[in-house]
N, C-alpha and C positions, 0 to 999 in steps of 0.2 A: 398379850395385850394387858395392860393394867388399867384399873379404873381411873388412875391419875392421868394416864396418857389419853384416855377417852374424853374425860370431862374437864381437863384443865386443872390448874393448881388448886383453885378454891371452889370449883364447881360453878353452877349457875351461869353468870355472865362474866367470868374472869377473862383476862387477856389470853390465857391458853385456849379458852373456848372459841374466841374469834379466830385464832390461828388454825385451830382444828377445823372449824367451820369452813374457812377459806380453802384448806387443803381438800376436804371432802367434796365441796362443791366444784372445785377445779377438776377433780377426777370424774365427777358426774356431769360431763359437759352438756350432753343432750338435755338432761333434766334442768340444769341451771339456765341454759339458753332459753328453753321454753318458758320457764317461770319468769325470767327477767323480761323477755319480750312481752309476755302477757301483762305483767304489772306495769311495764313502761307505757303500754297503750292506755291502760286504765288511768294511771296517775297522770300521764300526759294530757289526756282529754280533760280530766278534772282540774288540772293546774291551769291550762289555758283559759277555761271558762272562769275559774276563780280570779285569774288576773284581770279579766274584763269586769267581773263583779266588784272587785276591789277598787279599780280605777273609777268606775261609774257610781257605785253605791256606797262603798265603805271609806274611800279616801276622803279625808276632811276637805271642806272648801278651802281654797287658798287665801283665806283672810284671817287676821288675828281674831281670836275668840269667836269662831263662826257660829257657835250656839246662840249668841245674842242677836244674830241677824234674822230678820223676818221680812216677808213681803206682805204688802197690803193689796188685796185684789177683790174684785167683784165677780160674780158669776151670773150666767144667764142660761136658760134651758136650750138656747139655740147654738151653743158651742159645747163640744164634748169635754173640753178642758177649761180650766179657769182662765178668765180674761183679766189681765192686770191693768186695765184702764181705770183711771180716776180723773176727775175734773180738776182743772187748775184751782177753781174756787174751793173745792173740798180740801185739796192738799194744803192750800194757804191757811185754811181754818185749822187743820190738824197741827200744822207746824207752829201756829201762834199759841195754841193751848199747851199747858204743861200736862204731859201724859206719861205713860210708862216707857216711852221712847226717849232715849238720850238724844237722838237726832233722827230726822227723816230727810230723805232725798228722793228726787224724782228723775225719771229718765224717759226718753222717747226714742224708740228704734226708728232708724231711717236708713236710706241709702243715698248715695250721691254720685254724680258724674265726676270722676277723678282724672286729672291730667297734671303733668309736671313738665318743666323745661327739659328737653332732650328725650322725652318719652315718645311713644308712637303718636302718629298724627290723628288719633281718634281717642275719645274718652272711654274710660273703663268704669264699671260699676264697683263701688266700694261700700261695705257695710259699716255703719257707725251708730252713734246715738247723740241726742241732745241731752245735757245733764244740768240739773239745778246746782246751785251753790251748796257745798258741803257733801257732794256725792262721794268723792274719794275719801274724805274724812270719815263718813259714816261706815264705809267698807273697811277702813283701817289701812288703806294703801296710799301711796303717793307716787309722783313721777320718779322714775329712776334717773332721769336727766332733765334739767330745767325746772320749771315750776308749774303749778296749777293755774286755774283761772282766778283773776281778782274779782271782787264784787262789782266793780265798774264794768267789767267785760260781760256781765249778765244784763246790762242795761243797754237801751238803744243808743246808737251813736258811737259806740266803742269800736276801735279798730278790729277787723276780723282776725281772729286767732284760732288755733286748733292744737289739740293734744293728739299725738299719734301713738300707735302700738309699737312695741319693739320689733315686731314682725314687719310692719310697714317701713320702719326706719332702716332695716337691713335691705329691704327691697329697693329703697331709694338709692342706697349706695353712697350716701354722703358720710364722710368720716364723723362730722358733727352736724346733725340736721337742724339744730337750733338756729332760728333766724331765717332759715330758708323758706321759700314760698311754694305752696302747692295750690291748685285750683280745685275747689269742690263746688259743683253746680255753677260753674262759671265765676265764682267769687275767689279772688286771690287771698289766701289766708297764711299768716305767719305761724310757723311751728314754734310753740313756746315750751313744750315738754314732751317727753317720751315715757310711756308707762313701762313697768317692769316686764321681763319676759314671761309669757304665759297668761298675762291678764286679759280676760275676754269679756267680763261682765258688762252689759247684760246679754251678750251674744251666747253665753254658755247655757242659757235656759233652753229647755226642751219645749219649744212652743208648737204652734200648729204646723209650721213647716220644718220643724227640727232646729237644732242649734245652728247659729251662724257665728262666724268669727268677726268680731268688731275690730276695725283698724283706725278709727278716729272718733274723737269726742269734741262736741261743740258746746258752748254755753247756751243753756235753755233760757228763753225769754217768755215770760208768762203772757197769756192772752188776756190782758186786764180788761179790754173792752168787752169781751164776751166770755169771761172766765167761767161762767155758770154752765156753759154748754160745751166746753172743750174737753172731750173725754178721750184723751190719747196719752195719758201720763201714767207710766208705771211707777210704783212707789216701793222703796226699800227703806228699812229703819233698823237702828241698833237699840235693843231693849236695855233699860237700866239693869244693873246687877240685881238679881233676885226677882225681877219682873217676869211675868209669863205672857205668852201670846194671848191667852184668854182675857187677862186683865187689860192689855192694850186694845184688844178688839172691843170689849165693853165700853171703854172710854171713847174710841173712835165712833162707835155707833151712837153714843150719847151726843157727841158733837154733830154728827150727821143729822140727827133728829132736830137739834137746835137750829141748824142752818137750813132746814127744810129740804135736806137731801132726800132723793128718792121719790119726790112728787113731781112738781111742775118742771123743775130743772131737768130731771132725768127724762121725763116724757118728751120734752122738747129736744133733747139731745139724741135719743134713739127711739125707734118704734117698738122696742121691747124692753121689759123690765130687767134691771140688774138687782142682785141681792144686796143687802147692806154690806158694809166693809167687812172683809174677813182678814184676819192676821194669821199668816201661815209661816212656819219655819222656813227660812230661805233654802235650806237643803231640800225640803220637799218640793218647794216651788221650782227649783232648778231641775230636779229629776223628773217631775211629772209622773207619767206612767211608764217611764223608760226602763224601770227596774223589773217589771213583770216578766218580759221575755228572757231576761238574764237569769232570774231565779228559776224559771222553768228549765233552761238549759243546764244550770248548775245541778238541779235535781236529776236531770237525765244523765249527766256525766257521773253523778254519784251512783246511780244504778249500774252504769257500765263498770265502774270501779268495783262494786260489790260482785258483779259477775266474774270479773277478772280474779278477784280474791277467792271466790269459790272454786274457780278452775285451778288455781295454784294450790289451794287446800287439798283438792283431789289428787294433784300430783304428789303432794307431801304424804297423803294417806297411803298411796300405792307404794311409795318409796319406803315408808315406815314399816309396812308389812314385810317387805323384802329384807329390812334390817332388823327384824325381831330377834333373830339369832344373835346378831351383833350386840343388840341391847341386852340380851340374856347373859352373854359372856361378860359384858361390862358390869351387870348387876351381880353376877357370881363373884367378880373380883372386887366388889365393895362399893360400886357406884349406886347410890339410891335413885329411886324414880324421879325425885325432884331434880337431881343433877342431870339425869338423862333428858328430862323434859326441858331443862334449861338449855341443853345443847341443841335440841330441836328448834326451840324458839330463836336461839342465836343464829342458826342457819336460815330460818325464815326471815329474820330481820336483816341479815346480811344480803340475802337475795332482794328483799324489798328495797333496801337502800340503793343497791345497784340499779334496780328497776326505777326507783325514784330519780336517780341521776339521768337515766335514759329518758324518763318522762319529762323532766325539766328541759332537756334538749329538744324533745318533740314539741313541747308547749312553746318554746321559743320560736321554732320554725312555724308552728301553726298560728301564732299570734299575728304574724305578718299577713297571712291570708285572711284571718278572722277580721282584722281591722279594715282590710280592703273590702270585705264583703258586708260588713255591718251597715244596715240602711240608715238614712237620715232619721233624726229624732232621738238618738241616744247620745247624750252629751258626755264629754270627757273621755270617750273611748280611745282617743288618740294617746292618752296617758297610760294605757294598758302596756305592761311590760313585766319582765322578770326582775322584781325588786326583793328586798329582804323579807317583806310580808309574804310574797308569793313563794320564795324559797322556804320560808318557815312552814307554809301550808303544805308544800310538796314533801318536806321532811316529815311533818306530822302524819300525812297520809301514808307515807312509806313505812313509818314505824307502826302505825295502826294496822295496815294491811299485812305487814310481816307477822305481827302478833296474831291477828285473826286467822291468817292462813296456817299458822302453826297450831292453833287450838284444836283442830280436828285430829291430827295425829297424837297430840298430847292427851286428848280425851280418850282416844282409842288405846293408848299405852297404859292409861290409868287402870283399865279393866283387863289388861292382858296378863296372862299367866306366863311370866318369863321363864320360869323353871320348866314348865311343860314345853315351851318353845325350844328349849335345848334338846328335849327328847324327841319331839315329833316334827320339828321344823315349822317354819312359818305358814306353810300351805294349810296345815290343819289347825294351827293355833290361832293366828291373828286374823286370817283372811275373812272368816265368817263374821267376826266382830266389826271389821271395817267396812264390809260390803254394804250394809244398811246405811252407814254414815255417808259413803261415797254416793249412793243412789239419792240420798236426801239432798246432798249438795247439788247434784245434777238437776233434781226437781226444782230446787230454788233458783238455779241458773235459768232454767226454762221459764219459770214464772216471771222472773225479772225481765228476761228478754221479751216476753209477751207484753209486758207493760210498755216497754220502749216501742215495740212493733205496733201496738194499738195506737199509741200517741202519734207516732210517725204517720201511720195510715190516716188518722183523722186530719192531721195537718195537710197531707197531700190531697186528700179528698176536698178539703176546704180550698186549697190552691187551685184545684181543677175547677171547682165551682166558680171561683173568682175569674179564672181564665175563660170560663164559658159565658160570662156576662157579655151580652151584646151592647156595646156602647151606644148604638143607635146612629152611628155615622161611619164613614170609611176611614181607615187608618193608614193604608198604604199610600205612598206618594204625597204625604202631607208634611209640610214644614211649618213650624210655629216660630214666628219672629216676635221677640218681646223687647221693646224699647223701654227705657227708663228716662223720660225727659227730666231735666234739672227742675228742682223746686222753684227756681227763679222764673221759669216760663209761665206766662199767664195762660188762662184757659183758651183764649183765641190763638195764642202761639202753639199751644199743644194741638189744637184741632187742625191748624194749618200744617203742622209737622206730620200729623197722622195722614193727611191727604197726600202730602209730598212723598212720604215713605210708601204709601200704597201705590202711587203712580210709578215710583222707582221699581218696586218689586214686580208690578204687572208688566213693566217694559223689559224685564230680564228674559233673555231667551231661555226656553225650557219651562216657563211658568204658564200653565194652562189657565188658571184663574186664581184670584186672591181676594180676600175680604177682611174687613176689620171685625174684631170681637173684643168686648170689654173683659171677658173671662177666658183666658187661654185654657184650652182643654187639657185635662190630665195634669194640672199643676196644683190641685188642692184648693184652688180659689173659687169662691162663690160670693154672691151678694144677696142678702135677704131684704125683702120689702114686705110691709104689711099690706093686707088686702081689705078694702072696704067696698061693699056692694050696695047699690042704690036700694033703699027701702029695707035694708037689714041692719039691725042694731049689732054693733060689735060687742063682744063679751069683754070680760076683764082683761083677757089676753087676745088681741085681734089675730085672725088667721094670717099666715105668712106664705110667701112663695119666693123661690129664687128668681131674681131678675137678671137678665143678660142683655147687654147692649150689643147689637150686631149691625154691620153695614150691609148694603145691598150685595147680593152674591154670596152671602155666608152659607145659606142652605144649599145652594148649588155646588159650591166648593166642597162642602163637607158631605155631599150626597145624602142630605136629609130630605126625605120626601114631604110634600105638602099634602096632607090628608083632606083638608077642606079649606076653602077660601083661597087667598093669594099670598105671595111673598111681599116683602118690603120693596119699595122702589125709591129712586132718588128723590121723588116728590115728597115722600113721607118724612124726609130729613130737612125739608125746607123750614125756615124760621116760623112761618105762619101756617104750616100744615096742621091739620087737626091731630090730636094725640091718638095714635093707634098702637096696637100691640098684637103680637102673635102668642098663642098659648100652646102648651103641650096637652096630651091626652089625659094626664093625671089631673091637671088643673081643670080641664073641661069636665071630668067625671066628678071631682070634688065639689065644684061650685055651681055647675049647671047640669045635674044628673038628668038624663032623659030629655034634655033640651038641645036645640041647635045653638052652639056657642057663638056662631058668627053674628055680629051685630050686638052682642051682649056688652055691658059696660062694667068696669071696675075701676076704682080710683078715678083718674081723669081719662081713662083710655077706652077705646072701642076695639073689640076683638075683630080682626080682619082675616085671621088664618089659624089653622090648627096643625101641629106637627107631632110626630111621635115623641115620647119621653126619651131623653138622652142622658147618659152619664157624663156630664161635663167636668165635674171636679175630679172624680176618680172612679174606678170600677167598683170599689167596695163600699162606698158610703154615699150619704146624701141622696136619698131617693125621693125627695119632696117634689112638689109641683114646680113648674118652671114657666116663666113668661119672658118674652123678648120684646125689646124696644129698639127703635132706630138709634144707632150708636151716638149720633150727634145730639140726641135729645136727653142723654143720660146725665150730662154735666159732670163727668168725672174730672178729677184733678190730674191723674196720671195719663200716660199715652195708652192707646189701645194696642193690643197685640194684633198680629196679622197671621192669618192661616192661608198658606199658598199651596195649591195643588200643582205638582210638577208632572211633566210628561213622562219622565223616567224616574230614576231613583232620587228621592229627596236628599239622602245622605250625600250622593255624588254631587248634587247641585249646591249643597250647603255652603262651601267656601265662596262661591260666586254670589249667592244671595246675601251672605253676611257682608261681603265687600260692598255690594250695592246698597245695603241698608246703611252702612257707615258713611257712604258718600251722600246720602240724603241729608245728614247733619252730623259732622264729625264730633260735635259737642254732646251728642246723646249716646250713652252706652246701649249696646244692643247685644242680646244673646239669641242664638238660634239652635233649635233642636228639632229632630224629626218627631212626629207624633208617636211613631212606634217606640222610640226611645223613651219618651215621656210616660207612655203606658207601661213599659217595662219597669221604669223606676217606681211607678205607683204601686207595683206589686212586690217591691223589694223586701219589705218587712215580712210578709207571710212566706215568701220564697226563702228567705234566709232561715226562718225558723224551721220550715219543712225540710230544707236540705240538711241543716245541721243535725236535727233530730233523726232524720233518715240515715245520716252517716253513723250516729251512735247506735241506732237500731241495727244497721248492717253489721257493725262490729260486735254487737251483743249476740246476734244470730250466729255469727262465725264462731264466737267463743262458746256458745251453747252447743253448736255442732262438734266442736273440738272436745268439749266436756263429755258429750255422748260417746264420741269415738274413744276417748280415753277409758271410760268406764267399761264399754263393751269389749274393747281390745284386751283390757286387763282381765275381764271376766272370762273371755275365751281362753286366754293364756292360763289362767288359774284352773279352768275346768277342762283342760286339754285331755287329761286321762279319762274323765267322765265321758267326754264326747267320743274319745277313741273307743271306749267300751260300747257306747251306744251304736257307733258305726259298725263295730265288730259283730254286734248282735243283730244287725240288719236294718238299723235306722237309715232311712233315705236321706240323701243330701238336702232335699227340699225341706225335710222336717228339721234338720239342724239349722238351716238357713232361717226358717220361720221361728225357731226357738229364740235365736238371737234378736231378730227383728221384732218379735213380739215383746221381748223384754224392753227393748228400746222404746217401742210405742207405748208400753205401759208407763214408763218413766215420763215420756212426753205428755201422755194424757193426764197424769197427776200434776205435772207442771202447768199444763194448759188450764186445768180446772182451778188450781190455786191462783194463777196469774189472771185468768179471766174474771174471777170474782173481784180481785183487787183492781183490775182495770175498769170494771163496771162501776165500782164505787168511786174511783179516783178520776175517771174521765171527765166528770163535770167540771173539774178545775180548769180544763182546757177550753170550756165554752166561750170565754171571752176572746180566745184567739181564733175561733172558727167562723167561717162565712158560709151561711146557708147549709150548714152541716150539723146535725144533732150530735151531741157528745156520745150518745149510745148508738151511733150509726152501725147497723148490722153488717154492712159491706166491709167496713174497716176492720171490725172484729173478725169476720169470717176470713178475710184476706190475711190478717195477722196469724190466725190459727193455722191456715193452710201453709203459709210460708214457714212457720215454726215446725210444723209436722214434716215438711220437706227437708228442713235443716237437720232434724233429728234422724230422719231416714238416711240422709246423706252421711251423717256421722257414723251411722251403724252399719252401712253397707260393706265397708272394707272388712271389719271384724266378722260380719256374717258370712261373707264369701270365703274368708279364711277358714271359718269353722266348717263350712260345707265341703271345702276341698281337703279337709284333714285326712291324712293317711292313718288308719287305725293301728297298723303295725308299728309305724314310726312313733305315734303318740304313746303306745304302751311300752316300747323300748326306752323312750325318754324318761319314763318313770322308774 
């Protein structure tokens, strides 16, 4: 063998090196397959998560010069996220003044009852928005087909028109939808334009209920008669070149002060205070807090990739020791250490690139499941895929892991005495030098695996705590029917429809009872009202409580007991009935501690009953006080939902209930879900995080166990003669077994100590994702340590039993 044959024509990373690497790796099939599979798992997990991170967080917004776009919003302590409402009055004042904005536009989310000629005989709900003049110009987009709105179409008396999405145009099936009519909320509108494919704003925003896909846009008409109090307008603007959001915000606040914003107009509009106008980059507004779980999962996948890299480095170290004689011969024939190191790195990079190719394939398969499992509230996740950026990331990860995995044997080779290896062989030359490095890598694997195991344990404990919340009502056999009456229906029409729908549902066979509710359970909906008590002065910020309008029979249908007083009756809903309310135990404790709340008064209501506190919006949030009013007294503009208790399975009765609800009024879109399904969906985000991090932790534990197995198996093989001598001198099998297991446990203990300290320091970063679970939860830490110790023992058992069954004579003859 010549040095030239071993290292290639020019050494290092020459073409000869790659060919030599491929030949050698092809001969070492077991080693190559193990390394490629390990790297494919690590690179595949990191690539799949990076694809989601790129689509959601890094991909530019689909508008020209997106950095110039900003949202104007106000905030209130009663909502966890920013609320993008502004008044018509303020928007018109901002648009009249010359500010740092080139243009400002407003929008108002809405939904409508949609029907078209030739469609089903009932209306369907469609998401859309009302938009002010200049909306598309501000964003820098225009219709792909047809035209936008004219100024006259934003005024009263103009013919009804509509712009539709490319998605809806394909759904309609017309070769050219321009000029065709569709009905929205009972109004026939002519299609004048079709937006480009993929355009979704403002539905792409991560709001309280998650992103929704918009399919139509209507011209917005200002409420000039009451513009001061109309607070439902979202605002987006394009900044002038060189202008900053801070400059624009200062100008808008000055205009707000000049127009008396934030005092009497705001107080009349809402019972709680909004902040002065805030100008926020549109990218941040769109994403909201959606990026936090993705960054967490990307960090977890990075830890998994490091564990995979350490495993492959250990494989390389073991193989390098066996090849020391080969390296010594090459050195004797003229190959320098630098060229030998280059050959090792070339083999590492070759394996990593193969693993990277497998990882991309795994990521492509995993993305389908990932996108299906991602909960609502994460915008743009549908765009996640394997694109050039993702391929570049995978290639970069492959190169980095290949080099990193090669560094351990290269470092060991740097200190090896190759001439001595020719004389004594690798068992006495390089093995002692590589042993400590192999053990260090295993300790690092265990420490990283413990980090993932602790994080996974905390999220699962949090999920268990969430699942353990008692909502305060029965969940089985409950169907939730949610109608969306057209905006053209007057309040009397809505109330008449509610009663007609309730009668229809109650008459359906299999329905035991049904009742109206203004707030459908487990949908994230809630309504806040201020509380004023007779004889008590309200502070700067008056106390509040959730208000829920319910019809007679609601508490019986939901199996909510009456603790004191009585339920609502039909007489309480009569027009001239005295205003009454029922309250929960939280409100009774907060406002009348130590007193009987029955007969007490707040606002204009008299308390007639007390019920337990229930989790109406979701299991994990909004634990404030609640009070109930007769549904017909609330004065809502939309239709009430209906909760129906079924004699058998609510899911089995669902199609009949939905058909009956549509018969009540085919012009009203209706959706139906079982309460169990709504509760399951409300837990989707924490369940997604816990399951995915648990999957990463499981893979990490498996890799750590494999790492322990590899080190212990190699140690047993290298110490075969020593163990044979011990056995020949009378050492018991149990002692040989304990020697191997003891070494494995010492490695595990060192890894647990290092990982435990790191986990204790880093666990607080998870606190925002936890529910009723401290970041330093001892049960999670103890469980992670126990599982990791079990994995370490499992990895060491086979080598340990192999050592215990060793035949002394055979071991000595092999030497």
